C-alpha positions, 0 to 999 in steps of 0.5 A, spaced: 529 521 926 531 520 932 526 518 937 529 514 944 534 518 949 538 513 951 541 512 958 549 512 962 552 507 959 548 505 953 550 503 947 547 509 941 544 506 935 540 508 929 535 513 930 537 514 938 541 520 941 544 521 947 543 529 948 536 532 947 539 539 947 541 537 939 535 534 937 531 540 940 536 546 936 536 542 930 528 542 929 529 550 931 532 550 925 530 546 920 523 545 921 517 551 919 515 556 922 521 555 927 527 555 922 524 562 919 526 565 927 532 561 928 540 560 927 544 555 930 547 561 936 539 564 937 537 556 937 542 554 943 541 560 946 533 559 946 534 551 948 538 554 955 535 561 956 528 559 954 526 552 954 530 550 960 529 556 964 523 555 964 523 547 965 528 547 970 528 554 974 520 556 972 523 562 969 527 564 963 535 567 963 540 571 959 534 578 959 528 573 955 522 576 956 515 573 953 510 577 952 503 576 951 502 579 943 505 582 938 510 578 931 513 575 929 513 568 934 521 569 937 524 575 936 532 573 937 534 580 936 531 583 942 530 576 946 522 575 946 518 570 946 509 573 943 506 567 946 500 567 943 503 567 936 507 561 939 502 558 940 499 559 934 505 557 930 506 550 935 498 549 933 499 550 925 505 545 925 502 540 929 496 540 925 500 539 919 504 534 921 498 530 923 496 531 916 503 529 913 504 523 917 497 520 914 501 520 908 508 519 910 511 511 911 516 513 913 514 519 919 508 513 920 514 508 922 518 513 926 512 515 930 510 508 931 517 507 934 517 513 938 510 512 941 512 504 942 518 507 946 514 511 951 513 506 956 519 503 957 
């Protein structure tokens, strides 16, 4: 599990990454329930047109819209994010992650690595 973004010039080692988009897109493709909605192309488009656009420009791009209610949480064909359903999916994911964290030593190690690195 990757946990640390490298700064320019640093040498990549185990558990580190240089491109956050790659990690984000892989997460969408690998983790339930998100993998039900995303393939490689739609994850990359969501990353640039929704995630990055909202974070850096306070808007969506490329025809993506955000609606309050509807399903599924993300409709990549129609380019719609249904925010209530997406929030429910995220809350469920975080809940399951927390339960798994209590039992899984590998996940615990990754969590500790990330937590320890937050201040650096």
